[in-house]
MARFIFI-694603 format. One line per field, with one value per residue (C-alpha): residue in one letter; x, y, z; residue number from 1. Coordinates in steps of 0.1 Angstrom, whole numbers, plus 5000, padded with zeros to 4 digits. Last residue first. Layout:
REM residues N
residuo = a,...
X = X,...
Y = Y,...
Z = Z,...
num = NUM,...
END
This chain:
REM residues 729
residuo = m,k,q,f,p,l,r,a,y,g,h,d,t,q,l,l,v,f,y,t,g,a,p,l,q,q,v,s,i,r,t,f,g,s,a,d,a,a,n,v,i,h,t,r,g,w,v,d,t,i,r,v,i,g,k,e,n,n,k,l,w,l,e,t,t,a,p,n,p,y,l,e,l,s,i,e,h,v,t,e,t,s,t,v,n,e,q,w,r,r,e,f,e,a,r,y,l,l,a,l,n,a,d,h,f,v,l,t,n,e,d,n,e,t,e,a,t,f,t,w,n,h,s,g,t,v,l,v,p,e,s,d,p,a,n,a,d,i,i,g,y,k,h,h,m,t,g,p,f,v,h,r,q,v,d,i,g,y,g,a,l,y,n,f,e,s,g,i,d,g,t,n,e,i,l,g,r,v,s,v,n,d,l,f,r,n,a,i,a,d,a,q,e,d,k,t,f,t,l,l,a,f,l,i,e,s,d,a,t,e,l,a,e,v,i,h,s,t,t,r,d,s,p,s,f,w,s,e,v,p,i,g,a,i,v,y,k,h,p,t,n,d,r,k,d,s,g,f,r,g,a,n,l,d,p,t,a,s,q,s,g,w,m,e,e,f,e,i,e,y,g,r,a,l,s,q,d,q,i,f,l,t,n,n,y,d,n,t,i,n,v,n,t,w,n,m,s,g,g,m,v,w,a,q,a,t,v,d,a,d,i,v,m,f,k,n,h,m,l,a,y,t,n,g,y,v,v,p,f,n,i,p,p,e,l,a,y,n,e,t,e,e,a,a,v,y,r,v,r,v,g,r,d,v,a,t,k,l,a,n,t,i,d,d,r,s,n,n,y,m,a,v,d,i,s,q,q,a,s,n,i,r,a,i,t,e,n,i,a,a,v,a,s,q,g,d,p,i,l,g,g,a,a,s,e,d,i,p,h,n,f,y,v,k,i,q,g,t,s,l,s,q,t,a,f,p,m,v,p,s,y,i,k,e,g,n,h,t,a,e,v,q,a,w,y,i,t,g,p,q,l,g,s,f,t,h,s,f,g,t,n,n,g,n,l,t,v,a,i,d,p,t,a,t,t,g,y,r,l,i,a,t,a,s,l,n,t,s,w,e,l,k,f,g,d,t,q,i,d,s,q,q,p,n,s,s,f,y,f,c,p,a,e,l,f,d,t,e,f,r,p,l,l,q,y,g,f,f,d,s,v,i,a,t,l,q,v,p,n,i,p,i,p,l,g,l,l,p,h,g,s,r,l,y,i,d,a,q,n,g,d,t,d,t,f,t,y,t,g,s,a,s,f,i,g,g,a,n,n,f,t,v,c,p,f,r,v,l,q,g,e,l,d,g,s,i,e,p,i,t,i,q,l,p,n,p,p,l,n,g,s,t,i,v,s,y,s,s,i,p,t,i,e,l,l,g,q,f,v,t,t,t,g,t,v,e,i,s,d,g,i,g,v,n,a,e,f,g,a,m,s,g,s,g,p,y,a,a,i,g,a,t,g,d,q,l,y,r,i,k,g,l,e,a,g,n,s,v,v,g,r,v,t,v,t,s,g,a,p,l,a,r,a,s,e,i,s,i,v,q,a,n,i,d,l,h,y,f,l,a,f,a,l,l,l,i,r,i,m,h,v,a,e,l,r,n,q,r,m
X = 4736,4748,4757,4755,4778,4766,4779,4768,4787,4787,4764,4757,4749,4768,4753,4778,4765,4791,4796,4803,4798,4778,4783,4762,4738,4708,4715,4685,4684,4652,4652,4629,4627,4613,4645,4660,4687,4704,4723,4758,4765,4798,4823,4856,4866,4885,4857,4831,4815,4777,4775,4745,4744,4722,4690,4685,4667,4675,4658,4674,4658,4679,4670,4677,4695,4699,4714,4703,4667,4668,4692,4692,4707,4703,4727,4732,4760,4782,4780,4804,4829,4834,4859,4882,4881,4891,4919,4933,4931,4951,4975,4980,4991,5015,5030,5033,5055,5074,5082,5094,5118,5131,5142,5144,5120,5101,5084,5055,5041,5010,5000,4973,4973,4996,5004,4977,4950,4962,4958,4978,4969,4997,4994,5023,5037,5061,5080,5108,5125,5155,5159,5176,5148,5123,5089,5088,5095,5077,5050,5028,5010,4982,4960,4924,4906,4872,4856,4835,4850,4842,4876,4874,4898,4929,4942,4958,4943,4953,4918,4919,4945,4924,4892,4908,4926,4898,4895,4865,4862,4840,4867,4869,4884,4913,4930,4958,4977,5006,5032,5060,5059,5073,5037,5031,5059,5046,5010,5023,5042,5014,4991,5015,5019,4982,4970,4934,4939,4918,4919,4949,4963,4991,5011,5039,5059,5089,5115,5100,5125,5099,5074,5101,5107,5070,5067,5096,5077,5046,5062,5071,5088,5066,5030,5037,5065,5090,5113,5136,5150,5181,5182,5216,5198,5183,5201,5185,5179,5154,5166,5138,5134,5114,5091,5055,5030,5014,5000,5005,5029,5031,5046,5014,5001,5032,5030,5041,5063,5092,5106,5082,5056,5037,5033,5071,5079,5062,5083,5115,5103,5100,5137,5148,5128,5145,5179,5170,5158,5134,5109,5071,5050,5013,4989,4954,4923,4892,4870,4888,4913,4897,4863,4873,4894,4931,4941,4959,4979,5015,5038,5051,5087,5108,5137,5142,5178,5192,5172,5169,5139,5120,5087,5077,5040,5026,4993,4995,4962,4962,4936,4930,4921,4921,4956,4959,4943,4970,4966,4983,4984,4963,4930,4897,4883,4878,4906,4890,4862,4883,4857,4875,4880,4909,4931,4952,4987,4996,5025,5032,5063,5068,5067,5048,5016,5020,5026,4993,4976,4991,4978,4944,4944,4953,4925,4900,4900,4882,4913,4916,4944,4971,5004,5017,5050,5059,5090,5111,5109,5084,5076,5038,5034,5053,5031,4999,5007,5018,4986,4967,4983,4979,4943,4934,4950,4978,5008,5047,5045,5056,5082,5085,5083,5053,5029,5020,5016,4983,4975,4951,4937,4949,4983,5014,5050,5079,5111,5141,5169,5187,5197,5234,5221,5231,5241,5214,5214,5196,5200,5206,5198,5230,5247,5261,5292,5305,5342,5353,5334,5327,5307,5291,5278,5253,5250,5227,5235,5210,5224,5221,5257,5280,5302,5342,5342,5327,5333,5334,5325,5327,5323,5326,5363,5389,5410,5410,5378,5374,5356,5336,5317,5290,5258,5228,5200,5217,5240,5266,5281,5297,5312,5334,5338,5361,5345,5346,5313,5281,5283,5285,5275,5284,5282,5295,5285,5297,5302,5273,5277,5257,5276,5255,5240,5234,5244,5225,5232,5238,5244,5245,5264,5243,5232,5196,5172,5139,5110,5080,5079,5063,5033,5014,5038,5021,5041,5026,5028,5011,4976,4968,4985,4996,5027,5025,5053,5086,5114,5148,5160,5185,5191,5171,5136,5105,5094,5059,5028,5013,5025,4993,4973,4944,4944,4963,5000,5015,5051,5069,5096,5132,5163,5196,5214,5215,5176,5157,5125,5096,5067,5033,4999,4983,4999,5026,5049,5074,5108,5142,5145,5125,5141,5135,5167,5165,5185,5169,5137,5110,5078,5043,5023,4990,5004,5038,5028,5019,5055,5083,5115,5133,5128,5147,5132,5130,5097,5082,5070,5033,5017,5020,4987,4966,4933,4918,4893,4877,4849,4839,4810,4797,4827,4822,4849,4880,4910,4932,4946,4951,4927,4900,4903,4876,4876,4842,4838,4845,4868,4883,4904,4936,4936,4971,4961,4924,4890,4858,4853,4863,4843,4812,4785,4787,4795,4770,4791,4825,4842,4876,4897,4933,4954,4986,5005,5015,5019,4988,4985,4958,4954,4927,4909,4886,4913,4951,4958,4927,4945,4972,4988,4959,4965,4952,4921,4904,4871,4866,4838,4853,4847,4884,4898,4913,4950,4947,4926,4951,4978,4955,4952,4917,4890,4861,4828,4830,4838,4809,4787,4799,4795,4759,4750,4765,4745,4713,4721,4728,4696,4675,4689,4683,4646,4643,4658,4633,4604,4614,4617,4581,4569,4584,4568
Y = 4975,5011,5023,5061,5086,5123,5156,5194,5221,5260,5288,5290,5255,5222,5191,5161,5125,5100,5065,5031,4998,4981,4992,5022,5020,5017,5050,5071,5103,5118,5152,5164,5198,5219,5240,5225,5198,5194,5162,5150,5113,5091,5119,5101,5111,5078,5068,5070,5104,5115,5151,5172,5208,5235,5245,5247,5230,5193,5158,5135,5105,5076,5052,5014,4997,5021,5016,5041,5047,5076,5105,5139,5170,5205,5234,5259,5236,5244,5281,5282,5261,5282,5309,5282,5265,5294,5303,5268,5267,5298,5287,5252,5270,5292,5262,5246,5275,5272,5235,5243,5269,5251,5218,5181,5172,5138,5126,5099,5077,5053,5021,5009,4976,4979,5015,5032,5007,5011,5049,5081,5090,5085,5106,5129,5152,5152,5184,5187,5215,5204,5228,5261,5269,5267,5278,5250,5225,5194,5198,5169,5165,5143,5170,5164,5188,5187,5220,5243,5248,5221,5203,5184,5199,5188,5210,5182,5179,5142,5132,5154,5129,5098,5114,5122,5089,5075,5037,5037,5070,5097,5123,5125,5159,5161,5194,5193,5214,5204,5223,5200,5200,5165,5153,5166,5145,5114,5123,5129,5096,5077,5092,5084,5047,5043,5048,5061,5095,5108,5137,5151,5185,5182,5206,5195,5221,5226,5198,5174,5146,5120,5132,5124,5090,5083,5093,5067,5039,5047,5044,5007,5006,4979,4994,5019,5040,5061,5090,5109,5143,5160,5196,5208,5213,5180,5152,5119,5090,5062,5045,5021,4984,4977,4950,4950,4920,4940,4967,4962,4944,4942,4911,4895,4929,4935,4970,4982,5014,4993,4989,4965,4955,4987,4985,4978,5003,5032,5024,5024,5056,5073,5065,5077,5111,5114,5112,5135,5163,5192,5189,5197,5199,5197,5205,5201,5214,5204,5226,5233,5207,5178,5186,5189,5158,5152,5141,5162,5151,5158,5147,5158,5147,5165,5156,5182,5192,5160,5143,5105,5108,5129,5136,5115,5121,5114,5110,5075,5058,5026,5015,4980,4945,4954,4973,4986,4998,5000,5027,5028,5061,5073,5081,5078,5064,5069,5084,5115,5097,5079,5064,5048,5010,5002,5032,5045,5037,5057,5054,5084,5082,5115,5116,5148,5132,5116,5149,5159,5131,5139,5176,5162,5143,5174,5194,5165,5166,5137,5118,5095,5076,5089,5072,5091,5084,5110,5103,5119,5158,5168,5207,5203,5180,5204,5232,5211,5206,5243,5254,5231,5243,5279,5275,5257,5288,5296,5292,5293,5295,5328,5332,5364,5346,5325,5334,5368,5348,5330,5307,5309,5276,5252,5252,5249,5244,5245,5227,5235,5210,5224,5190,5178,5149,5135,5098,5073,5040,5008,4977,4941,4924,4915,4881,4856,4835,4808,4800,4811,4842,4857,4888,4893,4928,4940,4973,4988,5022,5047,5078,5115,5119,5092,5075,5085,5080,5055,5056,5021,5014,4983,4973,4938,4935,4911,4931,4942,4949,4934,4957,4939,4952,4930,4941,4922,4948,4971,5001,4983,4973,4945,4948,4919,4915,4898,4889,4894,4883,4903,4920,4957,4982,5016,5030,5064,5084,5092,5114,5139,5137,5118,5118,5089,5056,5026,4990,4964,4964,4934,4915,4877,4847,4824,4816,4819,4832,4814,4833,4809,4809,4843,4829,4819,4830,4834,4837,4855,4846,4869,4882,4869,4836,4813,4794,4788,4800,4793,4817,4809,4843,4869,4895,4926,4907,4931,4939,4928,4949,4927,4892,4879,4887,4910,4925,4902,4898,4890,4877,4891,4878,4890,4872,4888,4854,4854,4857,4889,4897,4922,4929,4929,4942,4946,4972,4977,4949,4970,4983,4969,4953,4969,4948,4916,4892,4856,4824,4788,4794,4770,4760,4748,4739,4755,4765,4747,4736,4773,4782,4794,4779,4812,4820,4788,4758,4739,4718,4724,4692,4690,4702,4678,4659,4670,4662,4632,4626,4661,4659,4680,4685,4708,4734,4763,4766,4744,4765,4773,4810,4834,4860,4830,4799,4775,4737,4727,4709,4677,4678,4651,4664,4657,4686,4697,4735,4741,4731,4733,4773,4779,4749,4754,4758,4738,4761,4781,4813,4808,4784,4784,4752,4760,4731,4713,4685,4648,4636,4653,4690,4712,4751,4767,4798,4817,4841,4834,4836,4814,4781,4769,4737,4714,4677,4661,4644,4652,4651,4667,4685,4700,4738,4744,4717,4687,4687,4702,4675,4648,4665,4666,4629,4615,4605,4588,4606,4611,4575,4565,4588,4571,4536,4545,4558,4528,4504,4524,4522,4483,4480,4499,4479,4445,4458,4464,4430,4414,4433,4423,4387,4389,4404,4376,4350
Z = 5021,5017,5052,5061,5075,5083,5071,5076,5059,5058,5056,5019,5019,5013,5025,5026,5027,5037,5024,5041,5019,4994,4958,4949,4919,4943,4959,4947,4964,4978,4994,5023,5041,5014,5013,4983,4980,4946,4939,4934,4935,4936,4949,4961,4995,5002,5026,4998,4989,4983,4976,4983,4972,4990,5003,5041,5068,5058,5060,5036,5023,5008,4983,4971,5000,5030,5064,5076,5064,5067,5071,5091,5082,5103,5095,5124,5139,5109,5115,5144,5128,5098,5112,5125,5092,5071,5096,5095,5057,5054,5081,5063,5030,5049,5066,5030,5020,5052,5049,5012,5024,5056,5035,5044,5018,5023,4991,4990,4965,4966,4951,4975,4998,5029,5037,5018,5030,5067,5065,5068,5032,5007,4975,4981,5010,5040,5046,5070,5090,5108,5138,5135,5110,5137,5124,5097,5126,5108,5083,5073,5041,5026,5013,5000,5023,5006,4997,5018,5052,5078,5084,5117,5140,5160,5186,5208,5243,5246,5238,5207,5193,5200,5189,5154,5150,5127,5131,5109,5092,5109,5110,5072,5066,5091,5101,5124,5151,5173,5194,5207,5246,5250,5254,5219,5206,5220,5208,5171,5172,5186,5158,5132,5142,5149,5113,5107,5094,5066,5040,5059,5067,5093,5114,5138,5158,5181,5183,5157,5147,5156,5129,5103,5116,5117,5080,5075,5093,5075,5040,5045,5012,4992,5000,4991,4974,4992,4982,5003,4995,5010,4994,4978,4944,4946,4967,4967,4991,4985,4953,4938,4941,4971,4957,4943,4947,4978,4955,4917,4895,4857,4842,4830,4817,4797,4785,4753,4750,4762,4799,4807,4834,4833,4872,4876,4849,4870,4900,4878,4860,4895,4903,4869,4875,4908,4893,4864,4886,4877,4903,4899,4930,4932,4964,4969,4985,4967,4945,4914,4908,4927,4915,4879,4880,4872,4908,4931,4961,4952,4924,4891,4881,4854,4832,4807,4815,4820,4793,4802,4825,4797,4817,4847,4860,4894,4912,4926,4940,4922,4946,4961,4944,4908,4912,4876,4845,4820,4791,4757,4737,4708,4726,4708,4731,4767,4787,4797,4814,4837,4860,4888,4896,4877,4886,4857,4843,4811,4788,4763,4739,4722,4685,4678,4675,4708,4724,4708,4726,4758,4755,4745,4777,4799,4782,4783,4821,4837,4850,4880,4900,4877,4869,4840,4820,4793,4770,4743,4739,4765,4767,4758,4788,4812,4798,4804,4840,4845,4832,4853,4885,4875,4867,4899,4919,4940,4918,4918,4958,4974,4999,5020,5053,5043,5070,5056,5024,5038,5009,4980,4965,4940,4956,4933,4942,4917,4926,4905,4908,4879,4866,4869,4888,4922,4922,4928,4948,4940,4963,4955,4989,5010,5004,5028,5023,5048,5041,5076,5073,5037,5029,4994,4990,4964,4946,4919,4904,4893,4872,4874,4873,4861,4884,4888,4927,4950,4986,5004,5040,5062,5099,5111,5097,5082,5059,5022,5004,4970,4944,4916,4886,4876,4892,4881,4887,4860,4861,4881,4915,4933,4967,4980,5016,5041,5074,5112,5126,5133,5098,5090,5062,5048,5013,5002,4972,4936,4905,4911,4949,4977,5010,5024,5014,5037,5029,5050,5087,5111,5081,5091,5101,5122,5158,5152,5177,5177,5161,5158,5195,5195,5179,5147,5118,5085,5055,5025,4988,4964,4957,4991,4996,5024,5035,5072,5094,5113,5113,5127,5138,5131,5158,5164,5164,5159,5194,5206,5202,5176,5179,5195,5162,5169,5133,5111,5109,5075,5069,5038,5015,5006,4991,5001,5002,5040,5042,5042,5061,5051,5074,5062,5078,5110,5132,5157,5154,5170,5159,5166,5133,5106,5076,5095,5095,5084,5094,5092,5074,5084,5069,5079,5048,5035,5002,4996,4961,4953,4957,4982,4970,4964,5000,5012,5028,5060,5061,5096,5113,5115,5148,5177,5184,5213,5197,5178,5152,5152,5127,5097,5074,5047,5049,5023,5017,5013,5004,4974,4981,4951,4963,4972,4952,4963,4969,4982,5015,5037,5067,5088,5116,5136,5161,5170,5167,5171,5158,5179,5179,5142,5130,5151,5122,5089,5064,5041,5041,5052,5076,5059,5055,5041,5026,5031,5012,5011,5046,5058,5067,5080,5079,5097,5090,5115,5128,5124,5162,5166,5161,5138,5124,5120,5115,5083,5068,5034,5019,4985,4966,4935,4927,4919,4896,4913,4921,4955,4966,4953,4974,5004,5002,4996,5020,5002,5000,4964,4957,4979,4958,4928,4940,4953,4920,4903,4926,4919,4883,4886,4906,4880,4853,4873,4877,4839,4832,4855,4841,4805,4817,4831,4800,4779,4802
num = 729,728,727,726,725,724,723,722,721,720,719,718,717,716,715,714,713,712,711,710,709,708,707,706,705,704,703,702,701,700,699,698,697,696,695,694,693,692,691,690,689,688,687,686,685,684,683,682,681,680,679,678,677,676,675,674,673,672,671,670,669,668,667,666,665,664,663,662,661,660,659,658,657,656,655,654,653,652,651,650,649,648,647,646,645,644,643,642,641,640,639,638,637,636,635,634,633,632,631,630,629,628,627,626,625,624,623,622,621,620,619,618,617,616,615,614,613,612,611,610,609,608,607,606,605,604,603,602,601,600,599,598,597,596,595,594,593,592,591,590,589,588,587,586,585,584,583,582,581,580,579,578,577,576,575,574,573,572,571,570,569,568,567,566,565,564,563,562,561,560,559,558,557,556,555,554,553,552,551,550,549,548,547,546,545,544,543,542,541,540,539,538,537,536,535,534,533,532,531,530,529,528,527,526,525,524,523,522,521,520,519,518,517,516,515,514,513,512,511,510,509,508,507,506,505,504,503,502,501,500,499,498,497,496,495,494,493,492,491,490,489,488,487,486,485,484,483,482,481,480,479,478,477,476,475,474,473,472,471,470,469,468,467,466,465,464,463,462,461,460,459,458,457,456,455,454,453,452,451,450,449,448,447,446,445,444,443,442,441,440,439,438,437,436,435,434,433,432,431,430,429,428,427,426,425,424,423,422,421,420,419,418,417,416,415,414,413,412,411,410,409,408,407,406,405,404,403,402,401,400,399,398,397,396,395,394,393,392,391,390,389,388,387,386,385,384,383,382,381,380,379,378,377,376,375,374,373,372,371,370,369,368,367,366,365,364,363,362,361,360,359,358,357,356,355,354,353,352,351,350,349,348,347,346,345,344,343,342,341,340,339,338,337,336,335,334,333,332,331,330,329,328,327,326,325,324,323,322,321,320,319,318,317,316,315,314,313,312,311,310,309,308,307,306,305,304,303,302,301,300,299,298,297,296,295,294,293,292,291,290,289,288,287,286,285,284,283,282,281,280,279,278,277,276,275,274,273,272,271,270,269,268,267,266,265,264,263,262,261,260,259,258,257,256,255,254,253,252,251,250,249,248,247,246,245,244,243,242,241,240,239,238,237,236,235,234,233,232,231,230,229,228,227,226,225,224,223,222,221,220,219,218,217,216,215,214,213,212,211,210,209,208,207,206,205,204,203,202,201,200,199,198,197,196,195,194,193,192,191,190,189,188,187,186,185,184,183,182,181,180,179,178,177,176,175,174,173,172,171,170,169,168,167,166,165,164,163,162,161,160,159,158,157,156,155,154,153,152,151,150,149,148,147,146,145,144,143,142,141,140,139,138,137,136,135,134,133,132,131,130,129,128,127,126,125,124,123,122,121,120,119,118,117,116,115,114,113,112,111,110,109,108,107,106,105,104,103,102,101,100,99,98,97,96,95,94,93,92,91,90,89,88,87,86,85,84,83,82,81,80,79,78,77,76,75,74,73,72,71,70,69,68,67,66,65,64,63,62,61,60,59,58,57,56,55,54,53,52,51,50,49,48,47,46,45,44,43,42,41,40,39,38,37,36,35,34,33,32,31,30,29,28,27,26,25,24,23,22,21,20,19,18,17,16,15,14,13,12,11,10,9,8,7,6,5,4,3,2,1
END
């Protein structure tokens, strides 16, 4: 009897346990609100229902809402098949999957099951918000902004990436258009619009419009042009702006981002101007306009503007290889060798009295690092931002200055240094294309500029401190911004020793559009020397000028990059060549009308490759000089590279190179007919592997340590180069 009772109790326990397990599974399978799902820890399995607010225009992802919140569902690896094809806008769906945070966005992926309950429903009603109200709580929801203007109004949504808009209070945010989006190719609205979009996140909030009807013309009061600077002097400058309706205006300005000095402009106008006088030289002033129409107030963005400095304005140009002096019109650069460029760099560091700020992609030069360490020893504040993903051998301990490794998700690709920004006669900015590495300095082709100008130094210092996260000697890693998180917060126009200069930082400043503006001014000639060229906008601008009988020549190193414009330009009959002469063409410069001084010669140079990633993801800097002498100096550099390349093209084809297997996983075999040096580089031109290749015909190289991606094998022999791409799996 006792045994029977024990068996019964045991059976009851089993039944209770089974019931508990069933109840637990049932709870997990229950549909919960999206708000509740978002409150659970990432990695939770959830089942939610909602109405889908987008279709294929945003790719595979679908955003759904219920009455509580919104969330993204993405059919990633391990997901149930068919989600992308079967789920569209207006579908009411039930979806089960795991919550995952991807690049800041909470989404359901993988999707373990889904079902379409009904179709043809109206999408969720947009929630009307302001830009400051954008937050994580609104992720996945359809929102509406009643009156915004696009910063590049009148242009074209020409390429995937971000486009900035501004509301009537001067706040700014970005929309993002993916490749293949139906808005690409359409005009950017000129007039203010009522903007509807989905709140998303990719290392910072992005708004995702779906189709053209998400831009409805808004009958509102707005700035038809934001304040524009001209007539830059040491003690002032002129600002001009306009509104669509007659208004009165108050102009506030000051030396901080919260301007507090007010100027009231009399009259009731649509066009306004104000000329400042009595300002301090070499100083950055911030300004904002408040305009009023029938009691309604709107505000321009708070914008920085620089006065002309009392610095010398000296500009020193260094190339690390000889130029064609006969093409320079009697001008000579300050240096034509690697030694000269390095000596000047160290000399500038040694001259620093107060501060040195460095933003450098890569550094393997102990001599430069030692100069920085010595500067610290004599009391100079040194701050350093480096790229997160590169091997900065020269920054390994012991060093006596702080280093921030930035832009985890793209490239901190800058190559600039700011010295003594607060000392008029000592303020220098170093820029150009040269990294502080042995290969980049001695082997590759690069340019470096040193500019003695306090205004420019202070502008670059703002950019540096945005990445640094503070104005002090100690970085604030939580406040530092990189890549797409950064804002357009530096002056763009300077006058340096009488030369108009533009300064643009990526990705916040829409640098590509300003390079295009420079190219479009060409009346006679365009020359360019680039590591890589994959951006349609510059290519279209060059092709259009070529069709208007402008002479064009170009050198591109990486012609095999995905999306390369090489074949596109060549198809027009443009004289564009793959650079094959030994050494990597690492320049990023363009020259406009250097041979036509009566036109407006322009030089564009900096760290910015003409690529999508440089425009939208990387930290980059670009300078545009409206100066005949600088354009002519760079033209002389180009002519030397062009002649070298022309004489080398015939020998390239004598070199045989084969790769197998391709794609490769652990090792790569080269079949070659000449001995030489093998370099394996990535699509940005960074060298990852160097290996000797003998004349035996076969060379084995281990590629196991390489991350997956596209690479190039470069065989350099005494007779020239051969290069082939391969894929590392």
